[in-house]
VEXDREN-2710 file (C-alpha; in Angstrom, 1 decimal):
% VEXDREN-2710
k/r/px/py/pz
1/UNK/42.2/-110.8/94.8
2/UNK/43.0/-114.6/95.6
3/UNK/41.3/-117.1/93.0
4/UNK/40.6/-120.1/96.0
5/UNK/40.3/-120.8/99.3
6/UNK/43.2/-122.8/98.9
7/UNK/45.5/-119.6/97.9
8/UNK/43.8/-117.8/101.0
9/UNK/44.8/-121.0/103.1
10/UNK/48.3/-120.9/101.6
11/UNK/48.5/-117.0/102.5
12/UNK/47.4/-117.1/105.8
13/UNK/49.7/-120.4/106.6
14/UNK/52.8/-118.6/105.2
15/UNK/52.1/-115.8/107.8
16/UNK/52.3/-118.7/111.3
17/UNK/55.1/-119.3/112.6
18/UNK/56.1/-122.5/114.8
19/UNK/57.5/-122.2/118.2
20/UNK/59.4/-125.1/119.8
21/UNK/58.5/-125.9/123.2
22/UNK/62.0/-125.1/124.8
23/UNK/62.4/-126.8/128.5
24/UNK/61.9/-123.0/129.8
25/UNK/58.4/-122.5/128.1
26/UNK/57.7/-126.1/129.1
27/UNK/58.3/-125.4/132.9
28/UNK/56.3/-122.1/133.3
29/UNK/53.1/-124.1/131.8
30/UNK/53.4/-126.4/134.7
31/UNK/53.3/-123.5/137.1
32/UNK/50.2/-122.6/138.3
33/UNK/48.8/-119.5/136.7
34/UNK/46.9/-116.5/138.6
35/UNK/43.7/-118.4/137.4
36/UNK/43.3/-121.9/136.4
37/UNK/43.4/-122.8/132.9
38/UNK/43.7/-126.1/131.0
39/UNK/46.5/-128.0/129.8
40/UNK/46.5/-126.7/126.3
41/UNK/46.0/-123.0/127.2
42/UNK/48.7/-123.6/129.7
43/UNK/51.0/-124.1/127.0
44/UNK/49.4/-121.0/124.7
45/UNK/50.3/-118.8/127.4
46/UNK/53.7/-120.1/128.7
47/UNK/54.4/-119.4/124.8
48/UNK/53.2/-116.5/124.7
49/UNK/55.0/-115.4/128.1
50/UNK/58.3/-116.5/126.1
51/UNK/57.6/-114.5/122.9
52/UNK/56.8/-111.2/125.3
53/UNK/60.0/-111.5/127.0
54/UNK/62.0/-112.3/123.8
55/UNK/60.9/-108.9/122.9
56/UNK/58.2/-109.8/120.7
57/UNK/54.8/-108.3/120.5
58/UNK/51.7/-110.9/121.5
59/UNK/48.5/-110.8/121.8
60/UNK/45.3/-113.3/122.0
61/UNK/42.9/-114.1/119.8
62/UNK/40.2/-116.2/121.1
63/UNK/36.1/-116.8/121.9
64/UNK/37.5/-118.7/125.2
65/UNK/36.4/-116.8/128.1
66/UNK/38.4/-118.5/130.6
67/UNK/41.5/-118.0/128.2
68/UNK/40.9/-114.3/127.6
69/UNK/40.7/-114.2/131.5
70/UNK/44.2/-115.9/132.5
71/UNK/45.3/-113.9/129.2
72/UNK/44.5/-110.6/130.7
73/UNK/45.8/-111.5/134.2
74/UNK/48.7/-111.8/132.7
75/UNK/48.6/-108.3/131.1
76/UNK/48.8/-110.3/127.6
77/UNK/47.0/-108.0/124.9
78/UNK/43.7/-109.2/123.0
79/UNK/42.9/-109.3/119.6
80/UNK/38.8/-107.8/119.2
81/UNK/37.2/-110.9/117.6
END
């Protein structure tokens, strides 16, 4: 068991991967989505689509109803929160 919140945070951050916003991802984010989305949601969804097309398993975790609806419309898995 971790001895502090700092250690827990380091463990969590060690599991995060950063994705470079490639031109293809940015181009996808600029295209219309099946439902209206905000700018940062478009970037997140375009990134998820890119990763899925690369054969990676992708799931979206959100409390935001609009983002969840958009993710479902793209047939992305949602994490139960």
